[in-house]
C-alpha positions, 0 to 999 in steps of 0.5 A: 743460108743464101746459097748464091753467096759464098759462106765460110761454113759448109753446114748450117742449121737450116740444112737440118729442117727437123732440128731447126723446127724442134728448136723453134717449137721449144722456144715458142712453147717456152715463151708462151708459158713463161712464168717469170711474171708469176714468179716475181709476183709470188716472191713479192707476196712472200710473208714467212709468218703466213706459211711457217706452220705449213710444209713446203716440200714433201717431208723427206725433202727436209734438212738432215732428214733420216738422221739423228737430228730428224729422229729427235726433232719436234713437229715444229722443228721438223717443219723448220728443217723442211723450210731450211731444205728449200732455202739451202737447196735453192741457194745452190741453184742460185749459184748454178744459175749465175753460171748459166746466165754467163755461159748461155751468153758466151755460148750464144756468142760462139754460135752467132759467129756462124750463119743461121743459128739465130733461133738457138740464140733467141732460145738462150736469151729467153732462158737467161731472162728466166734465170734472173727471175728465178734467182731473185725469187730464191734470194727474196725468200731465202733471205727473208726466212733467215732474217726472221729465224736467225737475224743473219745468213746461214745458207744464203749469200750476197750476189756473186760472180760465177768465177767463185766456186760454183759448189757452195760447200766444196772440198776446195782450198784457196789454191784449188779455188783460184785454179778453178776460177782460171779454168772457168774464165778460159772456158768462157773465152773459148765458148764465146768464139767457138761454136762446138765448145759453145754447144758442148757447154749444154752437155754439162748444163744438161747433166746438171739440169738432169740431176736437178729435175730428179729433185725439183719434180719432188719439190714441185709435186705438192703444188702440182697435185693441187687443182688450184696451186695458189692455195699452197705456200708461196715457196711450193708455188715457186718450186712448181713454176721453176720446175716447168721452166727448167723442163724447157731448159733441159729440152734445150740442152738436149737439142743443142748438145745432141742435135744442133751439134750435127750442123757443125763441122766435126770437132778438132782434137783440141775441141774434144780435149776441152769438151772432155775436160769440162765433163771431167770437171762436172764429174769432180763437182758432183763426186760428193753427196750430202746427207744434209741436203740430199740431191746436192753434191756438197762436201759435208765436212765443209758444212759442219760449221753451218750446221753447228751454228744452226744447232747452237741457235734458238731453233735447237738451243744446244750447248757446245758439247751437245751440238758436237755430238749431234754433228757426229751422229748425223754425219758419221753414223750410218742412217736412213738419210745417208743411204737415201742420199747415196741412192740418189747419187747412184741414180745420178751416175746412171742417168749421166751415163745415159745422157752422154751415151749418144755423143761420139766425142766423149772419152771412156772415163766420162762415158762411164762416169768413172770419177763420180762412180768412185764415190762410195758410202764407205768413203763418205763415212771415212771422210766425215769421221776424219773431218769431225775429229778435226772440227773447230767451230769458228769464233 
């Protein structure tokens, strides 16, 4: 900051050389390894016929792994479930990254209203461009797979606004979705004109990315362990490249939400309230766990219709009664798959607690993740058993 001229702020990022240098180093390294061109080229080469006989993820990262459907599936059907896990998982990531694109920019606007935060804003500009590349690749592959297998969408969807429900399969009705849309719009406006709220968004982004790292490391592993990753299926290659990008994004979230925050004035009571409301909203979004796509916080009863269509389709060819019975067995009976999904959810709770522990402004209920911690295996089974009794497939 030019000390000869009067500024309206008492603190600057330049007053913290260590954090300023860390921001610059993370940006420089991310820019040097930027894989956007490789991701674009790989997605353009994707041909489902060329890799439909291969496994894209470790076997346990397959749709409905460890359930009755998996146990009774043929080898070919299991590979299909492995591919559909990739499609479904990254369909959810698309939704999250659509939100990230907007909130990166509104948060950068809030920080740009102060002196000397350009390095942070430049970091967010690069990450936003990378998110666009990720979205395009995930859409290209997911839509190609579903067009080939079903001739219609199953988990994919047309491009959408971030003000639509971020969680694709949520426990939400029309009024709840409308109210959440208003809250997201309000947060976007506040973060665009408030540096603390802009920085605090990266606490939420850090939590979301932290959970993603747990799963995405496993999805990237088949390509990462190969001396030449190009010999692996293109979806596996993209999982690896995406994981590398997101590792830098997670580092950015940590730096901005923890270190850059110290270069701002202390938050007001209103800013603390907004920050804690956002954290509580993240907890509510991440309350549920899914046996269909472990590591994703979907509300499984909202997924019944999609899985029913899959079971009735050509891949499994079940009749109505058989498909309903399979839904019941997969979602309402204890299984290896349900216990594994619940274990991952508990790991997320503990890692979220560790992430927010250094943050002084976080309220006790968010510090302890009380909302998320209230999700239990017994509660999951109670909800799915009640929902399956009411399930009526769409005509």
